C-alpha positions as CSV (number, residue, x, y, z in Angstrom):
1,X,143.0,107.8,67.4
2,X,143.9,111.2,65.8
3,X,142.4,114.6,66.5
4,X,139.9,114.0,63.6
5,X,138.3,111.2,65.7
6,X,138.7,108.3,63.4
7,X,140.8,105.4,64.5
8,X,143.2,103.7,62.1
9,X,141.0,100.6,62.0
10,X,138.0,102.7,60.9
11,X,140.0,104.1,58.0
12,X,141.0,100.6,57.0
13,X,137.3,99.6,57.0
14,X,136.4,102.7,54.9
15,X,139.3,102.5,52.4
16,X,137.4,100.9,49.6
17,X,134.5,103.3,49.8
18,X,136.9,106.2,50.1
19,X,138.9,105.2,47.0
20,X,135.7,104.6,45.1
21,X,134.3,108.0,46.2
22,X,131.3,106.4,47.8
23,X,131.5,108.1,51.3
24,X,129.1,110.8,52.3
25,X,130.8,114.2,52.5
26,X,131.2,114.3,56.3
27,X,132.7,110.8,56.5
28,X,135.1,111.6,53.6
29,X,136.2,114.8,55.4
30,X,136.8,112.8,58.6
31,X,138.9,110.2,56.6
32,X,140.9,113.0,54.9
33,X,141.5,114.7,58.3
34,X,142.8,111.4,59.7
35,X,145.0,110.9,56.7
36,X,146.6,114.4,57.2
37,X,147.6,113.3,60.7
38,X,148.5,109.7,60.1
39,X,151.4,108.8,57.7
40,X,150.9,105.0,58.1
41,X,147.3,105.3,57.0
42,X,148.3,107.5,54.0
43,X,150.7,104.8,53.0
44,X,148.1,102.1,53.4
45,X,145.5,104.0,51.3
46,X,148.1,104.6,48.6
47,X,149.0,100.9,48.6
48,X,145.4,99.9,48.2
49,X,144.8,102.4,45.5
50,X,147.9,101.1,43.5
51,X,146.8,97.5,44.0
52,X,143.3,98.3,42.7
53,X,144.8,100.1,39.7
54,X,147.2,97.2,39.0
55,X,144.6,94.5,39.4
56,X,142.2,96.4,37.2
57,X,144.7,96.1,34.3
58,X,144.8,92.3,34.5
59,X,142.9,90.5,31.8
60,X,139.8,88.5,32.8
61,X,140.8,85.1,34.0
62,X,144.4,86.0,34.6
63,X,144.3,84.6,38.1
64,X,143.7,81.0,38.8
65,X,140.7,80.1,41.1
66,X,143.2,79.0,43.7
67,X,145.0,82.4,43.6
68,X,141.6,84.2,43.9
69,X,140.7,82.1,46.9
70,X,144.0,82.7,48.6
71,X,143.7,86.5,48.0
72,X,140.2,86.5,49.4
73,X,141.3,84.5,52.5
74,X,144.2,87.0,53.0
75,X,141.9,90.0,52.8
76,X,139.4,88.4,55.2
77,X,142.2,87.6,57.7
78,X,143.6,91.1,57.4
79,X,140.2,92.7,58.0
80,X,139.9,90.6,61.2
81,X,143.4,91.7,62.3
82,X,145.1,88.4,61.8
83,X,147.5,89.3,59.0
């Protein structure tokens, strides 16, 4: 936990809402305070942001159903701390 009070796992759980600017002002401020103090979380947020931007450029149907299923499974496993 950093001085801002959020733990890294909480930032991971909030990253999508943070990137999409969907957090309330207080929570957004707490995430940003954490990011100021936590280089690994800054890297993680930037990696997620770059991934979202890159995937957003893929044409519809560019990924096979199997690839989509494998990505979804990997994200679920990561969110449960198994990746």
